[in-house]
PASEBA-1860 file (N, C-alpha, C; in nm, 3 decimals):
! residues 220
1> MSRVTPLK> -14.808/-24.054/22.559/-14.665/-24.078/22.493/-14.625/-24.011/22.365 ~ -14.555/-23.911/22.339/-14.495/-23.867/22.243/-14.480/-23.968/22.133 ~ -14.521/-24.007/21.998/-14.505/-24.073/21.910/-14.376/-24.054/21.834 ~ -14.285/-23.935/21.835/-14.164/-23.903/21.790/-14.077/-23.859/21.883 ~ -13.983/-23.865/21.849/-13.829/-23.813/21.948/-13.827/-23.628/21.901 ~ -13.754/-23.602/22.014/-13.743/-23.463/21.999/-13.672/-23.432/21.844 ~ -13.667/-23.316/21.793/-13.617/-23.262/21.671/-13.503/-23.350/21.630 ~ -13.483/-23.407/21.536/-13.371/-23.433/21.484/-13.258/-23.355/21.434
9> RTAIIVRD> -13.311/-23.314/21.348/-13.258/-23.194/21.239/-13.333/-23.120/21.194 ~ -13.292/-22.982/21.148/-13.374/-22.943/21.034/-13.273/-22.936/20.873 ~ -13.357/-22.965/20.776/-13.268/-22.965/20.617/-13.325/-22.849/20.579 ~ -13.205/-22.812/20.511/-13.221/-22.673/20.425/-13.163/-22.720/20.292 ~ -13.273/-22.668/20.201/-13.203/-22.686/20.036/-13.141/-22.569/20.012 ~ -12.998/-22.576/19.978/-12.911/-22.446/19.954/-12.914/-22.414/19.817 ~ -12.862/-22.262/19.798/-12.833/-22.203/19.680/-12.698/-22.275/19.640 ~ -12.591/-22.282/19.760/-12.469/-22.278/19.736/-12.434/-22.326/19.891
17> LDRSLAFY> -12.369/-22.448/19.857/-12.318/-22.570/19.953/-12.183/-22.451/20.011 ~ -12.094/-22.455/19.909/-11.988/-22.373/19.993/-12.023/-22.264/20.122 ~ -12.096/-22.159/20.039/-12.125/-22.051/20.109/-12.233/-22.071/20.229 ~ -12.293/-22.154/20.226/-12.372/-22.195/20.320/-12.269/-22.224/20.427 ~ -12.173/-22.340/20.419/-12.063/-22.423/20.515/-11.984/-22.271/20.546 ~ -11.981/-22.180/20.483/-11.905/-22.055/20.567/-11.975/-21.992/20.683 ~ -12.101/-22.000/20.665/-12.157/-21.924/20.751/-12.183/-22.078/20.870 ~ -12.256/-22.156/20.843/-12.294/-22.279/20.937/-12.183/-22.340/21.034
25> RDALGLNV> -12.074/-22.356/20.931/-11.960/-22.422/20.999/-11.816/-22.347/21.027 ~ -11.808/-22.212/20.963/-11.688/-22.160/20.993/-11.743/-22.033/21.107 ~ -11.868/-21.964/21.067/-11.902/-21.850/21.145/-11.952/-21.890/21.253 ~ -12.044/-21.998/21.249/-12.103/-22.049/21.376/-12.005/-22.174/21.447 ~ -11.936/-22.225/21.387/-11.862/-22.295/21.466/-11.879/-22.427/21.466 ~ -11.994/-22.479/21.394/-12.074/-22.624/21.405/-11.973/-22.711/21.338 ~ -11.957/-22.802/21.340/-11.860/-22.931/21.307/-11.937/-23.022/21.224 ~ -11.868/-23.087/21.118/-11.952/-23.169/21.008/-11.949/-23.321/21.072
33> WIAGEAGA> -12.099/-23.353/21.090/-12.081/-23.483/21.131/-12.104/-23.616/21.044 ~ -12.179/-23.583/20.949/-12.142/-23.660/20.823/-12.165/-23.599/20.694 ~ -12.105/-23.608/20.602/-12.115/-23.569/20.423/-12.113/-23.645/20.333 ~ -12.156/-23.620/20.202/-12.170/-23.722/20.093/-12.237/-23.647/20.007 ~ -12.221/-23.710/19.869/-12.268/-23.678/19.745/-12.340/-23.818/19.674 ~ -12.469/-23.819/19.596/-12.512/-23.903/19.523/-12.586/-23.830/19.399 ~ -12.614/-23.951/19.304/-12.670/-23.884/19.188/-12.777/-24.003/19.147 ~ -12.796/-24.045/19.008/-12.908/-24.134/18.978/-12.865/-24.303/19.035
41> ELPALYQL> -12.783/-24.298/19.110/-12.734/-24.422/19.155/-12.814/-24.452/19.286 ~ -12.867/-24.351/19.358/-12.927/-24.361/19.449/-13.110/-24.298/19.456 ~ -13.163/-24.361/19.396/-13.304/-24.266/19.337/-13.374/-24.256/19.478 ~ -13.389/-24.340/19.573/-13.444/-24.283/19.674/-13.443/-24.152/19.750 ~ -13.300/-24.096/19.714/-13.265/-23.967/19.793/-13.366/-23.846/19.727 ~ -13.310/-23.857/19.577/-13.419/-23.741/19.533/-13.562/-23.774/19.521 ~ -13.591/-23.892/19.514/-13.708/-23.919/19.554/-13.783/-23.869/19.664 ~ -13.692/-23.882/19.772/-13.743/-23.826/19.900/-13.775/-23.642/19.875
49> LGMPPCRT> -13.733/-23.596/19.803/-13.707/-23.462/19.781/-13.785/-23.403/19.677 ~ -13.873/-23.472/19.642/-13.988/-23.453/19.515/-13.904/-23.446/19.400 ~ -13.768/-23.461/19.382/-13.706/-23.399/19.239/-13.701/-23.494/19.153 ~ -13.659/-23.483/19.033/-13.635/-23.620/18.914/-13.495/-23.621/18.940 ~ -13.441/-23.712/18.875/-13.280/-23.757/18.905/-13.186/-23.659/18.886 ~ -13.111/-23.607/19.011/-13.038/-23.513/18.980/-12.901/-23.548/19.090 ~ -12.835/-23.438/19.115/-12.694/-23.455/19.198/-12.745/-23.387/19.299 ~ -12.697/-23.469/19.421/-12.739/-23.428/19.551/-12.590/-23.414/19.628
57> RWVILQSD> -12.561/-23.295/19.685/-12.448/-23.303/19.789/-12.482/-23.253/19.928 ~ -12.459/-23.328/20.015/-12.513/-23.294/20.135/-12.370/-23.293/20.262 ~ -12.429/-23.194/20.356/-12.362/-23.206/20.501/-12.425/-23.200/20.632 ~ -12.426/-23.297/20.707/-12.496/-23.256/20.848/-12.396/-23.237/20.951 ~ -12.431/-23.109/21.011/-12.341/-23.036/21.122/-12.419/-23.016/21.235 ~ -12.336/-23.053/21.346/-12.374/-23.044/21.461/-12.261/-22.959/21.562 ~ -12.346/-22.935/21.666/-12.280/-22.852/21.790/-12.225/-22.984/21.872 ~ -12.074/-22.924/21.952/-11.984/-22.994/21.988/-12.011/-23.158/21.932
65> DVDWGMVG> -12.088/-23.257/22.039/-12.073/-23.408/21.992/-12.251/-23.428/22.004 ~ -12.325/-23.332/22.006/-12.476/-23.371/22.026/-12.509/-23.394/21.872 ~ -12.598/-23.519/21.871/-12.647/-23.566/21.758/-12.795/-23.520/21.744 ~ -12.847/-23.432/21.810/-12.976/-23.410/21.796/-12.982/-23.233/21.773 ~ -13.087/-23.159/21.760/-13.117/-23.052/21.687/-12.978/-22.997/21.583 ~ -12.974/-23.113/21.484/-12.867/-23.063/21.427/-12.930/-23.017/21.242 ~ -12.819/-22.955/21.164/-12.846/-22.883/21.038/-12.800/-22.950/20.927 ~ -12.881/-22.946/20.833/-12.881/-23.038/20.729/-12.870/-22.950/20.583
73> LFELTNPA> -12.744/-22.939/20.509/-12.713/-22.872/20.402/-12.729/-22.950/20.247 ~ -12.810/-22.903/20.192/-12.874/-23.031/20.083/-12.862/-22.919/19.933 ~ -12.762/-22.936/19.843/-12.733/-22.859/19.724/-12.774/-22.947/19.617 ~ -12.856/-22.948/19.561/-12.910/-23.019/19.410/-12.878/-22.946/19.289 ~ -12.832/-23.035/19.187/-12.808/-22.953/19.060/-12.838/-23.044/18.962 ~ -12.826/-23.020/18.852/-12.842/-23.101/18.704/-13.003/-23.236/18.730 ~ -13.087/-23.172/18.743/-13.127/-23.024/18.739/-13.160/-22.949/18.890 ~ -13.154/-22.834/18.895/-13.132/-22.761/19.051/-13.295/-22.720/19.048
81> PADDTHPS> -13.351/-22.727/19.179/-13.510/-22.688/19.184/-13.479/-22.501/19.152 ~ -13.651/-22.481/19.147/-13.643/-22.322/19.098/-13.610/-22.258/19.243 ~ -13.563/-22.122/19.209/-13.522/-22.041/19.290/-13.633/-21.982/19.369 ~ -13.694/-22.059/19.442/-13.800/-21.974/19.486/-13.777/-21.899/19.597 ~ -13.775/-21.734/19.621/-13.753/-21.635/19.728/-13.875/-21.596/19.794 ~ -13.835/-21.534/19.902/-13.950/-21.544/19.993/-13.995/-21.369/19.962 ~ -14.128/-21.364/19.982/-14.192/-21.220/19.942/-14.104/-21.091/20.005 ~ -14.053/-21.138/20.128/-13.970/-21.011/20.168/-13.880/-21.065/20.257
89> IDRVNRGE> -13.758/-20.992/20.248/-13.635/-21.070/20.299/-13.613/-20.975/20.413 ~ -13.646/-20.886/20.456/-13.615/-20.764/20.555/-13.734/-20.816/20.672 ~ -13.825/-20.881/20.676/-13.905/-20.915/20.780/-13.985/-21.048/20.778 ~ -14.027/-21.115/20.848/-14.103/-21.248/20.840/-14.196/-21.288/20.754 ~ -14.225/-21.396/20.681/-14.312/-21.388/20.585/-14.435/-21.501/20.673 ~ -14.566/-21.510/20.654/-14.640/-21.598/20.685/-14.637/-21.742/20.640 ~ -14.600/-21.854/20.716/-14.572/-21.982/20.666/-14.439/-22.016/20.672 ~ -14.351/-21.923/20.705/-14.188/-21.951/20.694/-14.127/-22.009/20.841
97> ACLVFHAP> -14.030/-22.125/20.849/-14.004/-22.128/20.957/-13.858/-22.032/20.984 ~ -13.843/-22.068/21.125/-13.696/-21.995/21.172/-13.605/-22.122/21.236 ~ -13.509/-22.117/21.227/-13.399/-22.182/21.305/-13.377/-22.066/21.439 ~ -13.365/-22.140/21.530/-13.311/-22.092/21.677/-13.201/-22.152/21.762 ~ -13.095/-22.069/21.790/-12.982/-22.090/21.837/-12.944/-22.003/21.962 ~ -12.928/-22.098/22.074/-12.857/-22.006/22.181/-12.722/-22.008/22.171 ~ -12.652/-21.915/22.207/-12.493/-21.867/22.187/-12.445/-21.814/22.311 ~ -12.336/-21.813/22.333/-12.246/-21.721/22.457/-12.208/-21.591/22.386
105> DVEDLHRR> -12.245/-21.572/22.272/-12.145/-21.436/22.245/-12.244/-21.390/22.108 ~ -12.376/-21.342/22.140/-12.414/-21.255/22.002/-12.338/-21.186/21.933 ~ -12.288/-21.098/21.957/-12.216/-20.956/21.908/-12.107/-21.046/21.823 ~ -12.015/-21.138/21.853/-11.943/-21.167/21.781/-11.998/-21.248/21.673 ~ -12.128/-21.288/21.675/-12.198/-21.389/21.526/-12.238/-21.242/21.479 ~ -12.287/-21.121/21.534/-12.317/-21.058/21.436/-12.190/-20.989/21.345 ~ -12.091/-20.969/21.397/-11.985/-20.939/21.333/-11.931/-21.022/21.215 ~ -11.931/-21.138/21.244/-11.923/-21.282/21.116/-11.998/-21.247/21.021
113> ALALGLTI> -12.150/-21.226/21.079/-12.266/-21.211/20.963/-12.261/-21.115/20.878 ~ -12.203/-20.978/20.934/-12.158/-20.866/20.837/-12.061/-20.899/20.749 ~ -11.984/-20.979/20.781/-11.832/-20.991/20.731/-11.887/-21.107/20.593 ~ -12.005/-21.178/20.624/-12.025/-21.235/20.500/-12.151/-21.189/20.452 ~ -12.180/-21.067/20.455/-12.272/-21.008/20.368/-12.419/-21.004/20.379 ~ -12.427/-21.114/20.518/-12.563/-21.143/20.534/-12.669/-21.007/20.585 ~ -12.831/-21.056/20.549/-12.909/-20.919/20.551/-12.925/-20.983/20.710 ~ -12.918/-20.850/20.770/-12.951/-20.848/20.910/-13.100/-20.784/20.966
121> LCPPTRLE> -13.182/-20.864/20.979/-13.339/-20.831/21.021/-13.310/-20.729/21.136 ~ -13.245/-20.788/21.254/-13.243/-20.723/21.371/-13.115/-20.763/21.436 ~ -13.005/-20.659/21.447/-12.902/-20.640/21.489/-12.922/-20.682/21.684 ~ -12.809/-20.687/21.737/-12.819/-20.755/21.865/-12.896/-20.656/21.945 ~ -13.009/-20.685/22.001/-13.109/-20.639/22.066/-13.130/-20.694/22.195 ~ -13.118/-20.615/22.331/-13.182/-20.683/22.459/-13.355/-20.709/22.459 ~ -13.386/-20.823/22.497/-13.496/-20.826/22.506/-13.543/-20.912/22.672 ~ -13.660/-20.854/22.716/-13.676/-20.884/22.853/-13.807/-20.943/22.901
129> LAQHGVAS> -13.837/-21.069/22.961/-13.960/-21.071/22.986/-13.977/-21.080/23.150 ~ -14.010/-20.954/23.181/-14.016/-20.918/23.327/-14.077/-21.045/23.399 ~ -14.183/-21.037/23.346/-14.325/-21.200/23.415/-14.243/-21.340/23.432 ~ -14.115/-21.356/23.343/-14.053/-21.466/23.375/-13.888/-21.422/23.430 ~ -13.875/-21.311/23.464/-13.724/-21.262/23.499/-13.609/-21.308/23.424 ~ -13.661/-21.286/23.275/-13.578/-21.354/23.173/-13.507/-21.223/23.095 ~ -13.382/-21.212/23.072/-13.338/-21.128/22.980/-13.235/-21.217/22.893 ~ -13.248/-21.140/22.759/-13.130/-21.187/22.668/-13.121/-21.063/22.543
137> LEMTLRDP> -12.999/-21.139/22.490/-12.940/-21.053/22.377/-12.983/-21.143/22.240 ~ -13.071/-21.091/22.139/-13.108/-21.161/22.035/-13.063/-21.041/21.923 ~ -13.050/-21.154/21.797/-13.051/-21.084/21.643/-13.120/-21.215/21.607 ~ -13.161/-21.114/21.466/-13.215/-21.223/21.372/-13.115/-21.195/21.241 ~ -13.144/-21.277/21.134/-13.083/-21.255/21.033/-13.143/-21.370/20.914 ~ -13.082/-21.318/20.779/-13.124/-21.456/20.690/-12.992/-21.516/20.648 ~ -12.994/-21.652/20.637/-12.876/-21.698/20.579/-12.826/-21.688/20.481 ~ -12.746/-21.739/20.395/-12.689/-21.727/20.235/-12.825/-21.767/20.139
145> NGVLVNFI> -12.913/-21.846/20.195/-13.027/-21.919/20.135/-13.152/-21.811/20.149 ~ -13.162/-21.711/20.263/-13.265/-21.659/20.274/-13.353/-21.711/20.414 ~ -13.295/-21.812/20.457/-13.353/-21.893/20.575/-13.343/-21.788/20.688 ~ -13.419/-21.774/20.766/-13.455/-21.699/20.880/-13.396/-21.750/21.009 ~ -13.266/-21.711/21.074/-13.214/-21.755/21.179/-13.206/-21.672/21.305 ~ -13.263/-21.722/21.403/-13.249/-21.634/21.505/-13.135/-21.644/21.649 ~ -13.065/-21.551/21.675/-12.986/-21.589/21.834/-13.028/-21.575/21.935 ~ -12.970/-21.638/22.069/-13.028/-21.574/22.175/-12.898/-21.602/22.293
153> QNLKGGRV> -12.909/-21.528/22.333/-12.757/-21.489/22.434/-12.851/-21.462/22.558 ~ -12.831/-21.549/22.668/-12.927/-21.565/22.796/-12.833/-21.484/22.852 ~ -12.870/-21.357/22.936/-12.796/-21.259/23.024/-12.881/-21.319/23.157 ~ -12.991/-21.346/23.180/-13.047/-21.376/23.301/-13.155/-21.495/23.282 ~ -13.152/-21.572/23.382/-13.236/-21.730/23.352/-13.383/-21.680/23.393 ~ -13.399/-21.621/23.539/-13.525/-21.626/23.565/-13.576/-21.782/23.600 ~ -13.676/-21.786/23.597/-13.785/-21.927/23.558/-13.735/-22.027/23.477 ~ -13.675/-21.936/23.350/-13.646/-22.042/23.235/-13.517/-22.126/23.262
161> GLSNRFPG> -13.413/-22.031/23.311/-13.260/-22.093/23.326/-13.212/-22.089/23.224 ~ -13.076/-22.051/23.207/-12.968/-22.029/23.121/-12.959/-22.140/23.041 ~ -12.927/-22.108/22.919/-12.912/-22.226/22.827/-12.848/-22.183/22.711 ~ -12.732/-22.137/22.708/-12.619/-22.060/22.620/-12.542/-22.161/22.532 ~ -12.542/-22.273/22.638/-12.447/-22.416/22.594/-12.568/-22.505/22.586 ~ -12.544/-22.640/22.497/-12.634/-22.747/22.498/-12.624/-22.801/22.565 ~ -12.733/-22.834/22.648/-12.729/-22.916/22.823/-12.707/-23.075/22.793 ~ -12.698/-23.103/22.665/-12.709/-23.268/22.645/-12.522/-23.284/22.614
169> LRRAPPAP> -12.471/-23.230/22.636/-12.326/-23.261/22.607/-12.301/-23.388/22.677 ~ -12.230/-23.453/22.634/-12.169/-23.563/22.716/-12.032/-23.536/22.724 ~ -12.044/-23.569/22.874/-11.861/-23.542/22.934/-11.838/-23.631/23.004 ~ -11.690/-23.638/23.028/-11.627/-23.779/23.063/-11.679/-23.794/23.201 ~ -11.675/-23.924/23.192/-11.752/-24.011/23.362/-11.640/-23.957/23.451 ~ -11.681/-23.957/23.580/-11.589/-23.878/23.682/-11.502/-24.013/23.730 ~ -11.387/-24.004/23.772/-11.300/-24.087/23.825/-11.343/-24.166/23.949 ~ -11.347/-24.266/23.907/-11.359/-24.362/24.014/-11.315/-24.375/24.150
177> RATAAKPR> -11.403/-24.384/24.250/-11.332/-24.360/24.368/-11.224/-24.482/24.433 ~ -11.120/-24.430/24.505/-11.052/-24.526/24.579/-11.095/-24.615/24.633 ~ -11.073/-24.766/24.611/-11.139/-24.869/24.695/-11.044/-24.952/24.725 ~ -10.933/-24.916/24.737/-10.799/-25.003/24.809/-10.821/-25.052/24.939 ~ -10.879/-24.929/25.009/-10.882/-24.987/25.159/-10.977/-25.078/25.215 ~ -11.101/-25.071/25.145/-11.197/-25.178/25.173/-11.140/-25.337/25.165 ~ -11.092/-25.347/25.053/-11.027/-25.487/25.052/-10.963/-25.526/25.188 ~ -10.876/-25.429/25.201/-10.785/-25.468/25.307/-10.828/-25.491/25.456
185> ATAKAGTK> -10.946/-25.418/25.475/-11.037/-25.408/25.573/-11.102/-25.566/25.588 ~ -11.138/-25.577/25.460/-11.212/-25.712/25.443/-11.139/-25.831/25.499 ~ -11.032/-25.818/25.435/-10.926/-25.925/25.439/-10.893/-25.920/25.605 ~ -10.880/-25.825/25.670/-10.842/-25.809/25.782/-10.952/-25.861/25.885 ~ -11.063/-25.821/25.864/-11.195/-25.867/25.915/-11.213/-26.041/25.923 ~ -11.136/-26.072/25.790/-11.164/-26.218/25.739/-11.086/-26.286/25.818 ~ -10.928/-26.208/25.854/-10.841/-26.297/25.891/-10.882/-26.320/26.090 ~ -10.949/-26.207/26.116/-10.967/-26.205/26.290/-11.091/-26.307/26.277
193> AGGKATAK> -11.180/-26.319/26.184/-11.289/-26.422/26.204/-11.244/-26.564/26.192 ~ -11.135/-26.578/26.102/-11.062/-26.727/26.093/-10.970/-26.720/26.237 ~ -10.904/-26.633/26.323/-10.860/-26.669/26.391/-10.920/-26.697/26.508 ~ -11.052/-26.597/26.527/-11.135/-26.659/26.613/-11.210/-26.802/26.628 ~ -11.216/-26.857/26.492/-11.271/-26.988/26.476/-11.176/-27.092/26.495 ~ -11.037/-27.055/26.450/-10.934/-27.174/26.504/-10.931/-27.165/26.652 ~ -10.937/-27.036/26.725/-10.915/-27.049/26.869/-11.009/-27.161/26.927 ~ -11.134/-27.114/26.884/-11.240/-27.183/26.912/-11.256/-27.332/26.892
201> AKAGRARA> -11.186/-27.392/26.775/-11.173/-27.541/26.739/-11.069/-27.593/26.863 ~ -10.900/-27.517/26.847/-10.849/-27.549/26.961/-10.921/-27.565/27.084 ~ -10.965/-27.499/27.182/-11.066/-27.502/27.258/-11.141/-27.620/27.286 ~ -11.213/-27.642/27.178/-11.318/-27.783/27.170/-11.233/-27.884/27.180 ~ -11.121/-27.889/27.087/-11.010/-28.008/27.136/-10.934/-28.034/27.261 ~ -10.889/-27.906/27.331/-10.886/-27.921/27.470/-10.965/-28.021/27.540 ~ -11.095/-27.932/27.558/-11.197/-28.026/27.642/-11.225/-28.122/27.603 ~ -11.256/-28.162/27.506/-11.238/-28.312/27.451/-11.122/-28.435/27.533
209> ARRRAGDG> -11.008/-28.359/27.515/-10.911/-28.432/27.572/-10.924/-28.435/27.711 ~ -10.959/-28.353/27.776/-10.986/-28.350/27.938/-11.062/-28.437/27.965 ~ -11.190/-28.460/27.867/-11.281/-28.533/27.925/-11.248/-28.674/27.889 ~ -11.178/-28.719/27.783/-11.113/-28.867/27.772/-11.025/-28.877/27.881 ~ -10.959/-28.802/27.907/-10.830/-28.822/28.033/-10.927/-28.840/28.164 ~ -11.051/-28.791/28.208/-11.097/-28.808/28.317/-11.172/-28.945/28.312 ~ -11.221/-28.989/28.164/-11.292/-29.111/28.194/-11.181/-29.249/28.190 ~ -11.058/-29.216/28.159/-10.919/-29.314/28.164/-10.935/-29.317/28.329
217> RSRR> -10.925/-29.218/28.395/-10.885/-29.232/28.536/-10.996/-29.303/28.610 ~ -11.126/-29.276/28.585/-11.252/-29.344/28.663/-11.223/-29.505/28.618 ~ -11.188/-29.547/28.514/-11.201/-29.669/28.497/-11.085/-29.777/28.572 ~ -10.970/-29.663/28.582/-10.845/-29.729/28.689/-10.926/-29.726/28.818
END
């Protein structure tokens, strides 16, 4: 049994929160789940980040109303952490992580990324895994902070299945089925049963009356 839940979110220490929001919120369409700001009055926050007392602004974003697989953006100032850069920005680097999103239109995201001036490692490219019957259109880029991001648009699901939309979206419950006819049927059945019981009682009283009348005649 697993000792942890599925991945809740990925936290990114950003250089510029507003520029990061232009990508994750505006270009990708993620919506803000929660946001906040704190400084020395909340020491646990900077301690958890291994920082001296500093100011932190944060925004947690989600896809639709799903509160799993979210993206957290954290901007630290006064002081800011050292600006560590990747050895290479036009390829992956050993030890770095990559965010992976499924999307229904990778070409649209490519246009939006170009408009933001982001580094594109690989423009939309068709990838086929014949052994699994899978085909997808994929793109890899670096976000405004240099974080590696991969986008996948499923074209053919094969053995894996299509997943361009998050499967865990909460949907409105189905409308309840009409049940008005059942109580009426029950009521009718109850009426019939009650009528039968009344008729049996009347017949029993009539038999008792006839027996009493016969007893009276025999005495006479």
